[in-house]
N, C-alpha and C positions, 0 to 999 in steps of 0.2 A: 117528792125531796128528793135532793142530791143524797147518794152516801158518801161519808171520808171512809177511807181505811190505811195504813200503816202497814210495810213493812220495812225488815232489816235491808240495809243498803247489800245490795248485789254486785257483780261484775259488770264492769262499764255503766254503771248508775255515776258515776261523774261526767261524763257529756250530759247527761240529762240536767244535773246542776248548771252547768257552766249553759246548756239550752236557754234555763230557764232566766237565769241571769241577762243573756243577750236580749229574750224579750222585755224584760223589767227595764232594763237600759234605754231600750228604743221608746219606752211608754213614759218613765220618768224616774231619771238618774238618781234621784233622792229615795225610793223604794228601794236602791240595790243597796243591802248591807253587805256584799259580799262580791269584789270583783273580777272580771272574766281570769287577766291573769295571776290573782289569789287562789280563786279555786282551782286553774289547772294547773299549778304548782303543790298543789296538796298531791298528786301525784305521788310527792317523795315520801307521802306518812302511808303507802299501801303495804308496802311490806313489812312496814312496822306491827305488832301487835295492841300497843295501845293509846286507840281511837276505838270508836263506836258511832255509826251513822244511821239514821233514821229517816224513810222517802214517809210523804202523806200525799195522797191522790185522793180527788173526787172524780167520780166517772171516770175514771184512766188516766185525767190530768193529774201532772205534777202540780200540788199547791203548796207545799212547804215542805221543808228538812229539817233534823238538828242533826249537829257534827258535835260527839263530845270525844274532847281529847284529854286523855292520861287520868280517864276517869272524872274528873272535876269542873273543864272548863268547857263552854257550850258556844258553840256556831249558829246560828239560825238565818233561816230566809224564809220568809211567807208572803205570798201574792197580797198586796193591801186589798183584797175583796176576803181576805180571809187572816185577820188581824188576831181573829180569839183562838187563831190557831195554835197562836206562841203558849195561850194554858196548858194546851197539850202536850206541847214539846218540853215546857220545864216541868211539866209532870213527869213526862219521860226521863230526862235526863236528873234533874234535880241538881242543877251545877253549883259547884260555890264562885263559879266565878263567869262571866261575860261582857260581852262589849257592846253597844249600841247608839245610834246617831243623834246627837243632842235634841235635835226635829223630832224623833219619834215617842211624842208623846203617850200615845197608847201603849207603846212597848214597856215604857217605862213604867207608866201603874201597871201593867200587869208584871213586869217586874219587880217593884216595891210590893204588891199584894201577896208575891210567892216569897218574901222575906229578903230580897236582893237591894242593897243601897250605894249609892254612885259614891267612889272609895277618887277625892281629888287628888290623893298624896298615892295615887297608883300609878304606873306607866300605862300612857295611852297612845294609842295609834293616830296617824292623822294621812290620808291621803292628799295625794299632791297633782295637779293636771298642767300641761302648758299645751300651743299650741305648734304645729310642725313645718309651718310656713317658711320660720328660719332658723336652721339649724347648722351653726359654726362645724366647718371643716375639722378633725379631730388632729390631735399633733402630739406625737410620741417622742420620748425621748430615743438618742441614737440606738440603732440595736433591738430595737423592739419593735412588733409588725401587729395590725389589724388582719384578723380572720375571723372567720369562724369554723364552725363543727363542719359546717357542709364542705367546704373546702380541703376537711381531714386530719384537723388539729386532734391532738393525743387524748384518747378520752381519760386514761387514766390520771392523768394530767390534771384534766379538767375536773374530774370530781374529785382528787385532794387537795386541788387551788378551795374546790368548796369547803373542803374542813379544815384547812387549815385558815381562812378566814372569818368560817363560822366555830371554831374551836369553843368549847367541844362539839363535836358532829357526828350526827351518825350516816350520812350521805354515804356511802358505801358508792362502789361501783354498780353491786345491784339495785341500789335506788336511784342510781342515773338512768343506769337501763329501763327502768319499770318509766322514769319523767320522759324519757325519749320513746319511749313505744305509746304515750296516750297522747290520745286527739285534747288539743291542736297545736302541740310542740311541731317547730319546723326546724331543721338543724342551720337553715341558714339563716335565724335568726338568733341562736346561740352564739353570742360575739363576743369574744376570747382576745387579749393581746397574748402576743406568744414573747420569751423572754428571748436574750441574743443568746442562752442555753438552749432554746428548743423546746421548756417548759412553759405553762401555760400561768402566768402573772398575774392574770386579773380577766373579770369575765361579767359579763350582763346577761343574762336571759331574759330575750322579747318574746311576748305573745300579741296574737295579734285578732281581735275581734271582729273578721270581714263583715258583718252582720253591720255593727254600728260604727265603723270604721276606726275604731279605738286599740293604740297599742298599748301594751303596760309592760314594763320594765321590773320582773319581779323573779331570782334576786339577783341581784350586785354583790360581787365581792372580790377583793384584794389580797392577795398573799401578805403576809405579814415579811415576807424579806422584799417584799416590792411594793412597798408602802411610801408614801408623799411625795410619787413620780409625776403626780396628774396622771396614771393610768384609769383610775376608776371615771375619771371624766370623759377621757377620750374614748372609753369604751362604749360610755353611756351615748353620748355624741354619735358613733360610730351606729349604735342598735338605733338609735331616735332617726338618724337616717333611712336606714335600711325598711323603718317603719315606714315610714312618708313612701320610700320608692315602692313598696307595696300596697299602697293604697291608703295607709291611717292618716286620718287627718288632727286624733288629738294623742296625746300619750298620757298615760299614768304612773304614778308611782309611789307605794307607800312605804311610810318611815316612823319610829317613833315619835313624838311631839314633844315628850316631856323633856326637864332640862337634864336629866340625869344620864339620857344620851343623845347631846345634841348635833354630832359629826354627821351621821346619816344628812339630816335635815340641811344641815350647810352645803351637804355636797348635792344634793339637789335645787336647792336654791339658786347656786352656781352654775346649774347646767340650764336653769330657765324654767323652773318649775313653781307651783305656788301652792298654797294651799287651798283645796277644794272643800274639804270636811276634816271633819274629826273622828272618833270613838269614845266614848266613856264607857270608864272602867266599872262597873255593879259588882260588888262582893257579896258574898253572907256573910254577917258579924259574927 
């Protein structure tokens, strides 16, 4: 009988999570709870102290993992051959909230058995997809220009733009350094809009899963001083064109799907994305 063992997250394990996602996506994207770019950008969490992760192995092969954020929010992924492992991960994390695909009947049953129920009033996320055969040429207001971090853009201004776009934010220069040092970050896919004064006005960080020819935008932001100028639309198109040129055939992006936060979904729909799947929010009453 195969032996299943678990251990705490160790340095370098983010790549194991990413490689498992690549394998699952290649077999059946419907079994993927967390996408390649989403996991890659979790590198921003590594310098923080409010997370804990654990990995489960069978005969040395990764078969599932759980990631607790802020002590109560669980993110989980298991191989479809090891669905019962969700019970062990829930016992370990004892989360107050988590999210799952609507079609994941087995996982939903296990969540309910552990005391979590779907909250239809809670914010929820959706994953969006588009093909890359036809990506319009981006256009910008006079004085702004598109470039990438590989072109030598100001790193401090880039991290400051993120903090301003997602205020309040802990995205310090140190956090940005951690993201840039993590596989599979590519500076030529870290796309920015440079303002007339040389500062970064907007950005799109793109990730490329070369195994499955899938690109992903995560995250996208515009500095509040430069909003309503079409910068996010332009830098998204630029990132999509760069992904296509790198070999991607499709692209993903995630956003809130509930009516309380509609602007990102409208942006991505205007850029050509459509909903691929959504995530139901489960909470412990």
